[in-house]
C-alpha positions in Angstrom: -10.1 -84.4 -68.7 -9.5 -84.6 -72.5 -12.0 -86.0 -75.0 -9.7 -89.0 -75.5 -9.8 -89.8 -71.8 -13.6 -89.5 -71.7 -14.0 -91.6 -74.9 -14.3 -95.3 -75.4 -11.5 -96.4 -77.8 -12.7 -98.9 -80.4 -11.0 -101.1 -82.9 -13.2 -102.4 -85.8 -12.2 -105.7 -87.4 -14.2 -107.0 -90.3 -13.1 -108.3 -93.7 -15.7 -106.3 -95.5 -14.8 -102.7 -96.0 -18.4 -101.6 -96.4 -19.3 -103.1 -93.0 -16.3 -101.3 -91.4 -17.4 -98.1 -93.1 -21.0 -98.4 -91.8 -19.9 -99.2 -88.3 -17.4 -96.3 -88.3 -20.1 -93.9 -89.7 -22.5 -94.8 -86.9 -19.9 -94.6 -84.1 -18.6 -91.3 -85.3 -22.1 -89.8 -84.6 -21.3 -90.1 -80.8 -18.4 -88.2 -79.5 -17.9 -90.7 -76.7 -16.5 -93.2 -79.2 -13.0 -92.9 -80.6 -12.1 -95.2 -83.4 -8.4 -96.1 -83.0 -8.1 -98.5 -85.9 -9.6 -100.8 -88.5 -8.5 -104.2 -89.6 -9.5 -106.5 -92.5 -8.3 -109.7 -90.9 -7.4 -111.3 -87.6 -3.7 -110.8 -87.8 -4.0 -107.1 -88.4 -6.6 -106.8 -85.6 -4.2 -108.4 -83.1 -1.4 -106.1 -84.2 -3.6 -103.0 -83.9 -4.8 -104.2 -80.5 -1.1 -104.5 -79.4 -0.4 -101.0 -80.7 -3.5 -99.2 -79.4 -4.8 -101.3 -76.5 -8.4 -100.3 -77.3 -11.2 -100.4 -74.8 -13.4 -102.4 -77.2 -12.7 -104.5 -80.3 -15.7 -105.1 -82.6 -14.7 -108.3 -84.2 -16.2 -110.3 -87.1 -16.1 -114.0 -86.3 -15.6 -115.2 -89.9 -12.5 -113.5 -91.4 -9.7 -114.7 -93.6 -6.4 -115.8 -92.1 -6.6 -116.8 -88.5 -10.4 -116.0 -88.2 -12.3 -114.6 -85.3 -11.8 -117.3 -82.6 -8.1 -117.4 -83.0 -8.0 -113.6 -83.4 -9.9 -113.3 -80.1 -7.1 -115.2 -78.4 -4.4 -113.2 -80.1 -6.1 -109.9 -79.2 -6.5 -110.8 -75.6 -2.8 -111.9 -75.4 -1.8 -108.6 -77.0 -4.2 -106.4 -75.1 -5.6 -108.2 -72.0 -7.8 -105.2 -70.9 -9.6 -104.9 -74.2 -13.2 -106.1 -74.3 -14.2 -108.0 -77.4 -17.7 -107.9 -79.0 -18.3 -110.4 -81.7 -20.3 -109.1 -84.7 -21.1 -111.6 -87.4 -23.8 -112.7 -89.8 -24.3 -116.4 -90.1 -27.2 -118.8 -90.2 -25.1 -121.3 -88.1 -25.2 -121.4 -84.3 
C-alpha cells in the first residue's frame, strides 16, 4: 500500500494565510496526513474539494465570499464523502 493510500487527505480552508501555514506545519509533522490543497475562501474550497475529494476539510466558518456555512453545503455537494471539521475563532455561539 502506498503512503497516499495510508494517509488521510486534508484540504485546509481559511482566509488567513498565517493560520493555513500553522495548520499545514503541524499536520506535516505526521506522515499519516497528506495536504491536498489550501483555499482562502469558500468558493475555492468547494472547487478544490471537487478536484481532490479530500477525506477531511478543515474549514473556517467566517470567510469572505460565500462563507463557511454555504461553503459546507457546496463542499458536500462537490465531494459527498469528505468530512468537514469547522475551525473558527469567535466569541459568538
